[in-house]
C-alpha positions, 0 to 999 in steps of 0.5 A: 248953492248951485247944485241939485238937492233931494227936494228938487229932483223929487219935485221934478220927478213929481212934475214929470209924473204928473205931466206924463201920467203913471202909465204912459211913463212906465210904457216910455221906460219900457221902450227905452229899455227894449231899445237898448236891449236891441242896441246891445244885441246889434252890437254883439251880432256885429263882433260875432260877424267880425270874429266869423270873418277872422276865423275863416280867413285863418283857416283858409290862409296858408301857414306862414313860413319863417325864412332862414337867414343864410348867415347866423347873426353874431351876438357875441359881446366885443371888448371895447377898445382900451382908451387911454386917459389923456396925461395932465399936460395934454389935457390942458 
């Protein structure tokens, strides 16, 4: 209940076919397909243009230089200061 069965869809399709006629319906679907094709082509053209602009900017941009630090960073591990545990009489 509440959902469309295969019979509902067949009756709806038959109604649409009778309403628009077979020839008109197929021409409408052809127009939809042409619209989708031109949309996809337009999207790929935009991506190609963006890619060309990016590559052109990369070619004209001078290479980046990595700055050298005067003092190297010290990454040696240091031992932790020994911590003496509290005695029993100090903990209370």
